[in-house]
C-alpha positions in Angstrom: 221.8 112.8 -5.2 219.5 109.7 -5.2 220.7 106.4 -3.7 219.6 103.3 -2.0 219.3 103.0 1.8 221.6 100.4 3.3 218.7 98.8 5.1 215.2 98.0 3.7 212.6 100.3 5.1 209.8 98.4 6.8 206.4 100.0 6.5 202.8 99.0 7.1 200.4 98.3 4.3 198.4 101.5 3.7 194.6 101.4 3.4 193.1 104.6 2.2 189.4 105.5 3.1 186.8 103.4 1.3 189.5 101.0 -0.1 190.5 103.6 -2.8 193.7 103.0 -4.6 194.1 106.5 -6.0 195.2 109.4 -3.8 195.8 113.2 -4.5 198.7 114.3 -2.3 199.1 117.8 -1.4 202.8 118.4 -1.0 204.6 121.2 0.7 208.1 120.2 0.2 210.4 117.2 -0.7 211.6 116.4 2.9 208.0 116.1 4.2 206.6 114.2 1.2 209.6 111.8 0.6 208.5 109.1 3.1 204.8 109.7 2.3 205.4 109.1 -1.4 207.6 106.0 -0.8 205.1 104.5 1.6 202.3 104.9 -0.9 204.4 103.4 -3.7 205.3 100.5 -1.5 201.5 99.9 -0.9 200.8 99.8 -4.5 198.8 103.0 -4.4 198.3 105.3 -7.4 199.1 108.9 -6.4 199.5 112.3 -7.9 201.2 115.3 -6.3 199.6 118.7 -6.1 202.0 121.6 -5.2 199.9 124.5 -4.1 201.8 126.6 -1.5 201.3 130.3 -2.1 202.3 130.9 1.6 206.0 130.3 0.9 208.1 133.4 1.0 210.2 134.8 -0.7 209.9 133.4 -4.3 213.5 132.1 -4.1 212.5 129.8 -1.3 209.3 128.7 -3.0 211.3 127.7 -6.2 213.9 125.8 -4.1 211.2 123.7 -2.4 209.2 123.1 -5.6 212.3 122.1 -7.6 213.3 119.5 -5.1 209.9 118.2 -4.9 209.7 117.9 -8.7 213.0 116.0 -8.9 211.9 113.4 -6.4 208.5 113.0 -8.0 210.2 112.5 -11.4 212.6 109.9 -10.0 209.6 107.9 -8.8 207.5 108.5 -12.0 204.8 110.3 -10.0 202.7 112.9 -11.9 203.2 116.5 -10.4 200.9 119.5 -10.8 202.6 122.8 -10.2 199.8 125.1 -9.1 199.6 128.9 -9.2 201.8 131.0 -6.9 198.9 133.3 -6.1 200.4 135.2 -3.2 198.0 138.0 -3.3 195.1 135.7 -2.6 197.1 134.2 0.4 197.8 137.5 1.9 194.1 138.5 1.5 193.2 135.2 3.2 195.4 135.8 6.3 194.8 139.6 6.5 194.5 140.6 10.1 196.2 137.5 11.4 199.8 138.7 10.8 200.7 138.4 14.5 198.8 135.2 15.2 201.1 132.5 16.7 202.2 129.5 14.7 199.5 126.7 14.9 197.1 129.5 15.5 194.2 130.9 13.2 196.6 132.1 10.6 197.8 128.6 10.0 194.2 127.4 10.0 193.4 129.8 7.3 196.5 128.8 5.3 195.7 125.1 5.5 192.1 125.7 4.6 193.1 127.6 1.4 195.6 125.1 0.2 193.4 122.1 0.9 190.4 123.6 -0.7 192.3 124.1 -3.9 193.7 120.5 -3.6 190.2 119.2 -3.2 189.0 121.0 -6.3 191.9 119.7 -8.3 191.2 116.1 -7.1 187.5 116.5 -8.0 188.4 117.7 -11.5 190.8 114.7 -11.9 188.3 112.1 -10.5 190.1 111.4 -7.3 187.9 110.6 -4.2 190.7 110.7 -1.5 193.0 113.5 -0.7 195.8 113.8 1.9 198.8 115.9 2.8 202.3 115.4 4.0 202.2 118.4 6.3 201.3 116.3 9.3 204.6 114.3 9.2 206.3 117.2 10.8 206.2 117.0 14.6 206.0 120.8 14.7 202.6 120.8 13.0 199.3 120.3 14.9 197.7 117.2 13.2 194.2 117.9 14.6 194.4 121.4 12.9 195.7 119.9 9.7 193.1 117.1 9.6 190.3 119.5 10.3 191.2 121.7 7.4 191.6 118.7 5.1 188.1 117.2 6.2 186.4 120.6 5.7 188.0 120.8 2.1 187.0 117.2 1.2 183.4 117.7 2.5 182.9 120.3 -0.3 182.7 117.4 -2.9 180.4 114.5 -2.8 182.1 111.2 -2.1 185.4 112.7 -1.2 187.5 112.0 1.9 190.5 113.4 3.5 192.9 110.7 4.7 193.9 111.4 8.2 196.6 108.8 8.4 199.4 109.6 10.9 202.5 109.6 8.7 204.7 110.0 11.8 203.8 106.6 13.3 205.7 103.3 12.7 209.0 105.1 12.2 207.7 107.4 9.5 209.2 110.5 11.0 212.6 108.8 11.3 212.4 107.5 7.6 211.6 111.2 6.6 215.0 112.2 7.9 216.7 109.1 6.4 215.3 109.8 2.9 216.2 113.5 3.2 219.7 112.6 4.0 219.9 110.1 1.2 218.5 112.4 -1.3 220.3 115.5 0.0 217.2 117.5 0.0 217.2 121.2 0.6 216.8 121.7 4.3 214.5 124.7 4.8 214.8 126.6 8.1 211.3 127.8 8.7 207.7 126.8 8.1 207.3 128.9 4.9 205.4 132.2 5.2 206.8 135.7 5.6 205.5 135.7 9.2 207.3 132.4 10.1 210.4 133.7 8.6 210.1 136.8 10.8 209.4 134.8 13.9 212.2 132.3 13.2 214.7 135.0 12.8 213.5 136.7 16.0 214.0 133.4 17.9 217.4 132.9 16.2 218.7 136.3 17.1 217.5 135.9 20.7 219.3 132.6 21.0 222.6 133.9 19.5 222.1 132.3 16.1 222.4 134.0 12.8 219.3 134.8 10.6 218.1 132.4 8.1 220.1 132.1 4.9 218.0 130.9 2.1 219.4 128.2 -0.2 222.4 127.3 2.1 221.7 124.0 3.9 221.0 120.5 2.6 220.5 117.3 4.4 223.4 114.9 4.3 226.0 117.6 3.6 227.0 118.5 7.1 224.4 121.3 7.5 221.3 119.5 8.7 220.0 122.2 11.1 216.5 122.1 9.5 213.4 123.2 11.2 213.0 119.6 12.4 216.3 119.7 14.1 216.7 123.0 15.8 213.4 124.3 17.1 
């Protein structure tokens, strides 16, 4: 349910690399992208959203995250590209890394794959700047994410990955505020089958029930999202 915040959100004016005004945003979900989208719009930037996340498991979870993302994009008049859910390619990319820890090499390969496809799409659409909302989560390693983004952008002449820290200046707090205002679906784990496995293991070890997909939404009294409980 969309609505207006009771207080105006104060944000800095954003300046993408090279003074560009057009940005291709890789989005993983609505909660992470909400603040990023609104901040770009407030700065008068032209953006498009590229949803490419073949890591998300199972398909039910993938569709929940995508539908929320599409709803928010449509509310703001932002073009949205729904990319292929090519899970076979993702599993091939991370083969042998099934037991790597989160923020380890498996995550690096996952980011590389998603950003490479984002950069290709941006090149095809004539965008010179790409970025991602993944780094707004305090549970992500920004150096790891930025490295993947820079490697992907370097594949195309004149393209840059925007390493802006979306958490700073109150960005992380506004992310939660927007999520509650919009009553976004509150996912309980990073996304892949291995993070679901490890999250459930942690939950059981700490006397908590396993993840129930599609159950919790911000602003509805069930806000124990990944941002809140880990």
